[in-house]
C-alpha positions in Angstrom: 146.4 -10.1 29.6 145.4 -9.4 32.9 145.8 -6.0 33.9 146.3 -4.9 37.5 144.0 -1.6 38.7 145.3 0.9 41.7 142.9 1.2 44.5 140.2 3.5 43.9 138.9 6.4 45.7 136.1 4.9 47.5 138.1 1.7 48.1 140.8 3.3 49.9 138.5 5.4 52.8 136.9 2.3 52.9 140.1 0.5 53.9 141.0 3.3 55.7 141.6 3.1 59.9 138.1 3.8 61.3 138.2 7.1 63.7 136.7 6.8 66.5 133.3 9.0 66.3 132.6 10.6 69.7 128.8 11.1 70.1 129.0 13.1 73.5 127.2 16.5 73.5 129.8 19.5 75.0 128.3 21.5 77.2 129.3 24.3 77.9 131.7 25.4 80.4 130.3 27.7 82.4 127.0 25.6 82.5 128.8 23.4 83.8 131.0 25.3 86.8 127.8 27.0 87.5 126.6 23.0 88.1 129.7 22.3 89.5 129.8 25.1 91.7 126.1 24.4 93.0 126.6 21.6 94.4 129.1 22.4 96.9 127.5 25.4 98.0 124.3 22.7 98.5 126.7 20.9 101.1 126.1 24.0 103.3 122.3 22.3 103.6 121.4 22.1 107.8 118.6 21.2 109.9 116.7 24.5 110.1 113.2 23.1 112.2 110.7 20.6 111.7 106.7 22.2 111.4 103.9 19.6 112.1 101.6 22.7 110.6 102.0 25.5 107.8 101.1 28.0 110.9 104.6 27.0 112.9 107.5 27.2 109.6 109.6 28.9 109.0 109.4 32.9 108.9 107.5 32.7 104.9 110.5 35.5 103.2 112.9 34.4 100.9 113.4 31.6 99.0 113.7 28.1 99.1 112.2 24.4 97.1 110.2 21.8 98.9 111.3 18.0 98.6 107.6 16.0 97.4 106.7 12.1 96.2 105.6 9.1 97.2 106.9 7.3 100.6 109.1 5.5 98.9 110.2 7.2 95.8 113.7 8.0 97.4 112.6 11.6 98.9 115.8 11.3 101.9 118.1 10.1 99.7 118.0 12.1 96.7 118.4 15.7 99.8 121.3 12.9 100.7 123.1 12.5 97.3 122.6 16.2 97.0 123.6 17.6 100.1 126.4 15.0 100.4 125.4 14.7 103.6 124.1 10.7 104.6 122.2 11.9 107.5 120.7 15.1 107.0 117.4 14.1 106.0 116.6 11.4 107.9 114.2 7.7 106.2 111.8 6.2 108.6 110.8 2.8 108.6 108.0 4.2 110.4 106.1 6.2 108.2 104.2 8.2 111.6 107.8 9.5 112.0 108.6 11.5 109.4 105.5 13.4 109.1 106.8 16.6 109.5 107.8 19.5 107.4 111.7 20.2 107.7 113.6 23.3 106.5 117.9 23.5 106.4 119.2 26.4 105.8 121.8 26.8 102.9 124.5 29.1 104.6 122.1 32.0 105.5 118.0 30.8 106.4 116.8 32.9 103.3 118.2 30.1 101.0 116.2 26.9 101.8 115.5 23.1 100.7 112.4 21.9 102.6 111.2 18.1 102.8 107.7 18.1 102.3 106.2 14.7 104.1 105.8 11.6 102.4 103.0 10.8 101.1 101.2 7.0 99.6 101.4 5.3 103.2 98.9 2.0 103.2 99.9 2.2 107.3 98.4 5.1 107.9 94.6 5.6 109.7 92.6 7.3 106.5 91.7 10.3 109.0 95.4 11.0 110.0 96.1 10.7 105.7 93.3 13.6 105.7 95.6 15.5 108.2 98.5 15.3 106.3 97.0 15.9 102.9 95.7 19.6 103.7 98.6 20.4 105.9 100.7 19.4 102.2 98.3 21.7 99.9 97.8 24.3 102.9 101.7 24.5 102.4 101.7 23.8 98.6 99.2 26.7 98.3 99.9 29.8 100.6 103.8 29.3 100.9 104.7 32.6 99.7 108.5 31.8 99.8 108.4 28.6 97.8 110.0 28.8 94.6 109.4 25.2 93.1 108.8 22.8 93.2 110.8 18.7 93.8 108.6 15.5 92.4 109.9 12.4 92.8 108.7 9.6 91.2 110.2 6.2 91.5 110.9 5.2 87.5 109.2 2.2 87.9 106.1 3.5 88.5 105.3 7.1 87.6 102.1 9.8 87.5 100.3 7.5 90.5 96.9 9.3 91.7 99.5 11.5 94.6 101.1 12.8 92.1 98.6 13.8 89.4 96.8 15.1 92.5 100.0 17.3 94.0 101.3 18.2 89.5 97.3 19.5 89.5 98.0 21.9 92.8 101.3 23.1 91.5 99.5 23.8 88.2 96.6 25.7 90.2 99.1 28.4 92.0 101.5 28.4 88.8 104.8 26.9 90.7 107.0 25.7 88.7 107.7 21.8 88.7 110.9 19.8 88.4 110.1 16.1 87.9 112.7 13.5 89.1 112.9 9.7 87.8 114.8 8.1 90.6 116.2 5.2 90.9 117.1 5.1 87.2 120.2 3.0 88.4 117.2 0.2 88.4 116.7 0.1 84.5 118.9 -0.1 81.3 119.5 2.6 79.3 117.1 1.9 76.6 114.5 1.4 79.0 115.6 4.0 81.6 115.2 6.5 78.5 111.7 5.1 77.3 109.9 6.0 80.3 111.3 9.5 80.5 109.8 9.7 77.4 106.3 8.6 78.2 106.4 10.9 80.7 107.2 14.0 79.0 103.8 12.8 76.8 102.1 12.0 79.5 103.0 15.0 80.9 102.1 17.5 77.4 98.8 15.9 77.4 98.8 17.3 80.4 99.3 20.4 79.4 101.9 20.7 82.1 105.1 22.0 80.8 107.4 21.1 84.0 110.5 19.9 83.7 112.1 16.2 83.5 114.8 14.5 84.0 116.6 10.6 85.2 117.7 11.2 88.8 119.7 8.1 91.0 120.9 8.6 93.7 123.1 5.4 93.8 125.5 6.4 91.1 124.6 9.9 90.6 123.2 10.3 87.7 121.8 13.7 87.2 123.2 15.0 90.5 124.4 18.1 88.4 121.4 18.8 86.5 119.1 19.1 89.5 121.6 21.4 91.3 121.5 23.9 89.0 117.9 24.1 88.6 117.8 23.8 92.5 120.3 26.6 92.5 118.8 28.5 89.8 115.5 28.4 91.6 116.9 29.6 94.9 118.4 32.9 93.5 122.6 30.7 93.7 125.1 33.2 92.3 128.5 31.9 91.5 129.4 34.5 94.3 128.5 32.5 97.4 130.7 29.4 96.4 133.9 28.3 95.5 135.4 25.0 93.1 134.7 22.0 93.7 135.8 18.1 92.7 132.1 15.6 91.6 134.5 12.9 92.2 134.8 13.3 96.0 131.5 12.5 96.9 131.6 9.5 98.9 130.1 6.3 96.9 126.6 5.0 98.8 125.3 1.5 99.6 122.8 -0.3 98.8 121.4 0.5 102.6 122.2 3.6 102.8 118.9 4.1 100.2 116.6 1.4 101.1 116.0 2.4 104.7 113.3 4.4 104.7 111.4 2.3 101.5 108.1 -0.2 102.9 105.2 -0.9 100.8 103.3 1.2 98.8 99.3 1.2 99.0 98.6 -0.7 94.9 101.8 -2.8 96.4 105.0 -3.0 94.9 105.6 -4.0 91.1 108.3 -5.6 90.0 109.8 -4.7 86.6 108.1 -7.6 84.1 104.7 -5.8 85.9 106.1 -2.3 84.8 104.5 -1.9 81.6 100.8 -2.8 82.7 101.5 -0.4 84.6 101.9 3.0 82.0 98.7 1.8 80.4 97.1 2.4 83.7 98.4 5.6 83.9 97.7 6.3 80.6 94.1 6.1 80.7 94.6 8.8 84.4 95.8 11.1 82.4 93.6 10.8 79.5 90.7 10.9 82.7 92.7 14.2 83.9 92.6 15.9 80.1 89.2 15.1 79.7 88.7 17.1 83.3 90.2 20.1 82.6 88.4 20.6 78.8 85.4 20.4 80.8 85.8 23.4 82.8 
């Protein structure tokens, strides 16, 4: 004779409707308010002046954060996205036209963004490259109001020769650096996260305790995080700004961001070559680390 058995407790749990589990990390509301208001404040950015060399720059007072990176790392696009102004930092197809130190004020002249000349141009004579490199070095070493550096690297080919040189200069001056892995929209989420972790590991090998994030001017990824970092370094307080709606930023188009890009000295890499490039960068990091140990 067959006896029916009631469902066990475990089977009831197994057959129960599945609840959706949220893996979204809860963010401190105070941090969110600060980052959103920081974005609002950064929209006040206005062009202040351009200088070809250090001794012609804005008076060395107050606070400023400088953006640096290779000529095609998306520096102008990042500044324009951060300030919600498409033409604030102008990209150029001709490398010689953007080789100035450009200053932008943020509501007052004592809080500034600085757009440094891009580096790594193939089309520029070697003698001119040396002059620009010397002025960049002078600025990084001697500028007292400089509170930190935002170093931009294309996520598909990070930590190239000039990037490592900039990191070493910053380290020698004990200068804060926030690394932006730009154009993160060019990779899927998994590969982008993998690059982020690999670059973090490489910085650690080089004994460089710098912050780093993914960033895309195209889809606004990382915008609030970058705004918070910038505002903190520029001594921004909540009293300086009112509320701001992130969704009010207009969507970008591909044309807004590719205008100022051209070939690098090493050539543009496609996605298939990316893994090989990371291997090359590992060797470069190892050389830098070995040189430090010799010192």
